[in-house]
C-alpha positions as CSV (number, residue, x, y, z in Angstrom):
1,M,5.2,37.1,-16.1
2,D,3.2,40.5,-14.8
3,A,-0.4,39.8,-14.1
4,E,-2.5,41.3,-17.0
5,F,-4.6,43.3,-13.9
6,A,-2.3,44.8,-10.9
7,A,-5.2,43.9,-8.7
8,N,-4.7,40.2,-9.9
9,A,-1.0,40.5,-8.4
10,A,-2.1,42.4,-5.4
11,A,-4.7,39.7,-4.2
12,T,-2.2,37.1,-4.8
13,A,0.1,39.1,-2.7
14,A,-2.5,38.8,-0.1
15,I,-3.4,35.5,-0.3
16,F,0.1,34.5,-0.3
17,G,0.8,36.6,2.5
18,V,-2.2,35.0,4.7
19,F,-0.8,31.8,3.7
20,G,3.0,32.5,4.3
21,I,1.6,33.0,8.0
22,V,-0.3,29.8,8.2
23,W,2.7,27.7,6.9
24,F,5.8,29.5,9.1
25,G,2.7,28.8,12.1
26,W,2.6,25.1,10.9
27,A,6.7,24.7,10.7
28,Q,6.5,25.8,14.7
29,E,5.0,22.4,15.3
30,A,8.3,21.1,16.2
31,P,10.9,23.2,14.9
32,P,14.7,23.1,16.3
33,K,14.7,26.2,18.7
34,S,17.4,28.2,16.5
35,W,14.6,28.5,13.8
36,R,12.0,30.2,16.0
37,P,12.9,33.1,15.9
38,W,13.5,33.3,12.0
39,L,9.9,31.8,12.0
40,G,8.2,34.3,13.6
41,I,10.4,36.9,11.4
42,G,8.7,35.5,8.5
43,S,5.2,35.3,10.1
44,V,5.6,39.1,10.4
45,L,6.7,40.1,7.1
46,S,3.9,38.1,5.8
47,L,1.0,39.7,7.5
48,A,3.2,43.0,6.2
49,A,2.4,41.7,2.9
50,A,-1.0,40.3,3.2
51,I,-1.9,43.9,4.4
52,I,-0.4,45.8,1.7
53,G,-1.5,43.5,-0.6
54,G,-4.7,43.7,0.5
55,I,-4.8,47.4,0.5
56,V,-3.6,47.6,-2.7
57,T,-6.0,45.1,-4.0
58,A,-8.9,47.1,-2.8
59,R,-7.2,50.2,-4.6
60,T,-6.8,48.5,-7.8
61,W,-10.3,46.4,-8.1
62,D,-11.5,48.9,-10.0
63,E,-9.2,49.6,-12.6
64,G,-9.6,45.8,-14.3
65,N,-9.2,42.3,-13.0
66,S,-9.5,38.8,-14.8
67,V,-12.2,37.5,-11.9
68,D,-15.7,37.7,-14.0
69,E,-18.8,35.6,-14.2
70,T,-17.1,33.2,-15.9
71,T,-13.2,32.8,-14.6
72,G,-15.0,33.3,-10.7
73,P,-16.9,30.1,-11.0
74,V,-14.1,28.0,-12.4
75,F,-11.8,29.6,-9.7
76,G,-14.1,27.8,-6.9
77,V,-14.2,24.7,-8.7
78,I,-10.2,24.7,-8.7
79,V,-10.1,25.6,-5.0
80,L,-12.5,23.2,-4.1
81,I,-10.7,20.3,-5.9
82,E,-7.9,21.7,-4.4
83,V,-9.4,21.3,-1.0
84,V,-11.1,18.0,-1.9
85,L,-7.6,16.5,-2.8
86,C,-5.9,17.9,0.4
87,A,-8.7,16.8,2.6
88,V,-8.4,13.0,0.9
89,G,-4.9,12.8,1.0
90,A,-4.8,13.4,4.2
91,I,-7.3,11.0,5.9
92,W,-5.8,8.6,3.9
93,L,-2.3,9.3,5.2
94,Q,-3.8,9.2,8.9
95,Q,-5.1,6.1,8.4
96,T,-2.3,4.7,7.0
97,G,-0.2,5.6,10.4
98,R,1.7,8.7,8.0
99,T,0.4,11.5,10.2
100,S,3.6,13.3,9.9
101,L,3.7,13.5,6.0
102,V,0.4,15.4,5.6
103,P,1.6,18.9,5.3
104,V,3.9,17.6,3.1
105,W,0.9,16.4,0.7
106,I,-0.9,19.4,1.5
107,A,1.8,21.9,-0.1
108,L,2.1,19.7,-2.8
109,V,-1.5,19.6,-3.5
110,V,-1.3,23.8,-2.9
111,G,1.6,24.1,-5.5
112,L,0.0,22.0,-8.3
113,H,-3.2,24.3,-7.9
114,F,-1.1,26.6,-9.3
115,F,-0.9,25.8,-12.5
116,P,-4.4,26.0,-13.8
117,L,-4.2,29.4,-12.0
118,A,-2.0,31.0,-13.9
119,P,-4.0,31.1,-17.1
120,L,-6.9,31.5,-15.6
121,L,-6.0,34.6,-13.7
122,G,-3.9,36.1,-16.4
123,Y,-0.8,36.1,-14.1
124,P,1.5,33.6,-15.8
125,A,4.0,34.4,-12.6
126,L,1.9,31.5,-10.6
127,A,3.4,29.0,-12.5
128,I,6.9,29.5,-10.8
129,W,5.2,28.8,-7.7
130,A,3.3,26.2,-8.9
131,V,6.7,24.2,-9.3
132,I,8.8,25.8,-6.5
133,V,6.1,24.7,-3.8
134,P,5.6,21.1,-4.9
135,L,9.6,20.7,-5.1
136,V,10.0,22.5,-1.9
137,A,7.3,19.6,-0.5
138,L,9.2,16.7,-2.2
139,I,12.4,17.9,-1.2
140,S,11.5,18.5,2.3
141,V,10.8,14.5,3.2
142,A,14.5,14.0,2.4
143,V,16.1,17.2,4.0
144,A,13.7,15.8,7.3
145,R,14.7,12.7,7.1
146,R,18.6,13.4,6.6
147,Y,18.7,16.2,9.4
148,D,16.1,13.9,11.6
149,L,13.9,17.0,11.5
150,T,10.0,16.9,11.4
151,P,8.6,17.2,8.1
152,S,6.2,20.0,9.1
153,A,9.3,21.9,10.3
154,V,11.1,21.8,6.9
155,V,8.0,21.8,4.6
156,G,6.4,24.6,6.9
157,A,9.2,26.8,6.6
158,G,9.9,26.0,2.9
159,T,6.8,26.7,1.5
160,G,6.2,29.7,4.0
161,M,9.4,31.3,2.5
162,A,8.0,30.4,-1.0
163,L,4.8,32.0,-0.6
164,L,6.7,35.0,1.0
165,A,8.9,35.3,-2.1
166,G,5.9,35.1,-4.0
167,S,4.2,37.6,-2.2
168,A,6.6,39.9,-2.5
169,T,7.5,39.6,-6.2
170,A,3.5,39.9,-6.5
171,L,3.5,43.1,-4.9
172,V,6.2,44.6,-7.0
173,H,3.9,43.2,-10.0
174,A,1.2,45.2,-8.5
175,L,3.1,48.4,-7.8
176,T,4.8,48.6,-11.0
């Protein structure tokens, strides 16, 4: 499940780290008070993973990577589709009075976009996160309802943890 190139795994670690911070932050919209220290720790660990991933990416990029004149534009199109789907879904959810489900929708789309990225970037492990993040999104709705929590707290914490785990895994791949 290792990346073909260390730089791709390291860049994944950096990106997952940055977005781990974002998701742990979103979870802080209205979490149970007892979650706040843990969300802060998750944010700090995600920041550390992002920094280390960025440094390793910079140091290994010239050793080879899967981003070239062919894959770069395809990557851009995949991300553009992801952003458009996130925006359209968020607008629809807001207009239909389901604003609390916006983070769930975004996590679902973000997770699913890893499926086409795994083969494109030559990093099969991304397919694992393509399954985990959407599952977190879908399960978070039931958990939030069952325990009377906000969906943002549950999906934010769950997605943050998934991305932090993905970042740590990617760092191991990049460094070994």
